[in-house]
Each structure stands twice: as structure tokens, then as C-alpha cells.
C-alpha positions in Angstrom: -36.0 -6.7 -21.7 -33.2 -6.8 -24.3 -32.4 -3.1 -23.8 -32.0 -3.8 -20.1 -29.7 -6.6 -20.7 -27.8 -4.3 -23.1 -27.6 -1.6 -20.5 -26.4 -4.0 -17.8 -23.6 -5.4 -20.2 -22.5 -1.7 -20.9 -22.5 -1.1 -17.1 -20.1 -4.1 -16.7 -18.0 -2.8 -19.4 -17.7 0.6 -17.9 -16.8 -0.9 -14.6 -14.1 -2.9 -16.3 -12.5 0.1 -17.7 -12.5 1.6 -14.1 -10.6 -1.3 -12.9 -7.9 -0.8 -15.6 -7.8 2.9 -14.6 -7.5 2.2 -11.0 -4.8 -0.4 -11.6 -2.7 2.0 -13.4 -2.7 5.0 -11.1 -1.1 3.6 -7.8 2.7 4.3 -7.4 3.1 0.7 -6.6 1.6 -0.3 -10.0 3.8 -2.4 -12.5 2.5 -0.4 -15.3 3.1 3.3 -15.1 0.3 5.8 -16.2 0.7 6.5 -19.9 -1.5 7.5 -22.7 -1.7 4.0 -24.0 -2.6 2.7 -20.5 -5.1 5.3 -19.6 -6.5 5.2 -23.2 -7.2 1.5 -22.9 -8.9 2.3 -19.5 -11.2 4.8 -21.1 -12.0 2.9 -24.2 -14.4 0.4 -22.5 -16.7 3.2 -21.3 -16.8 5.0 -24.6 -17.7 1.7 -26.3 -20.3 1.0 -23.7 -21.9 4.5 -24.2 -21.8 4.1 -28.0 -23.4 0.6 -27.8 -26.4 2.0 -26.0 -26.9 4.4 -29.0 -27.1 1.6 -31.5 -29.9 -0.7 -32.5 -30.3 -3.4 -29.9 -28.9 -6.3 -31.9 -25.9 -4.2 -33.0 -25.5 -3.0 -29.4 -25.5 -6.5 -28.1 -22.9 -7.7 -30.6 -20.7 -4.6 -29.8 -20.9 -5.0 -26.0 -20.1 -8.7 -26.4 -17.1 -8.0 -28.6 -15.8 -5.3 -26.3 -16.2 -7.5 -23.2 -14.1 -10.1 -24.9 -11.5 -7.6 -26.2 -11.3 -6.2 -22.6 -10.6 -9.7 -21.3 -7.9 -10.3 -23.7 -6.2 -7.0 -22.6 -6.7 -7.9 -18.9 -5.1 -11.3 -19.4 -2.1 -9.7 -20.9 -1.6 -7.3 -18.0 1.4 -8.2 -15.7 0.0 -6.3 -12.6 -3.2 -8.4 -12.2 -3.0 -11.4 -9.8 -3.9 -14.9 -11.3 -7.2 -15.2 -9.3 -8.3 -12.1 -10.8 -7.6 -13.3 -14.3 -9.5 -16.6 -13.7 -12.4 -14.7 -12.2 -12.6 -12.4 -15.3 -12.5 -15.4 -17.6 -15.4 -17.0 -15.7 -17.5 -13.7 -15.4 -16.8 -12.7 -19.0 -18.1 -16.1 -20.3 -21.3 -15.6 -18.3 -21.8 -12.0 -19.4 -21.1 -12.7 -23.1 -23.2 -15.9 -23.0 -26.1 -14.0 -21.5 -25.8 -11.1 -24.1 -25.5 -13.7 -27.0 -28.7 -15.5 -25.6 -30.4 -12.2 -25.4 -29.4 -11.5 -29.1 -30.7 -14.9 -30.2 -34.1 -14.4 -28.3 -34.4 -10.9 -29.8 -33.9 -12.3 -33.3 -36.1 -15.3 -33.0 -39.0 -13.3 -31.1 
């Protein structure tokens, strides 16, 4: 079950990278496509994939850390509306809490 939780966290991380990519591409975007913006958009997917190759405890830590880092990047973005940033905080807290709980259960069991 811990691996399924890790895979779900990695899927969420990949989705968040897709949101960053999509927010950068429209002509109306406040942040124009650049190597930095597109690189930040691809990084979550790469970290998610890498976390699935790690041992489960390290993968859970990596995914939790990457979800938190992605939240920090999203909160600094000018082109995201305030409601989205609030939603990201709430959902990231839930996802990270779930992954940390799974890590705790995995270590204790």
C-alpha cells in the first residue's frame, strides 16, 4: 500500500508540473515562456519519476519535499489567482500529511 501512496503522490506532482507548463504557454500569460519557466514546469515530473525508482521511504520523502517545493514556487507566481494559491496550500498540506503518515506507518510496521 505504501508504494500505491507513493505512486499517487508522484502523479499529483506530475499534474502540478503540467499546471505550471500550461500557465506559461498562453499568449495572455504574465510569465512568458523561458528556459527557467519551462524547466520549473518539467522538474516536478522528473522528480516524480525518480522518486518511483527509489526505495519506498526515500521516495516518500522525496515526493513530499518536491510537493512542498512546488507549492513554494506556485505561491511566488504572479499569474495564479489567489483562490488557486489557497487551494494549493490546503491540498498540498493534505498530500504531504498523507505521505508523511504513510512513511511513519511504513517505518513502524
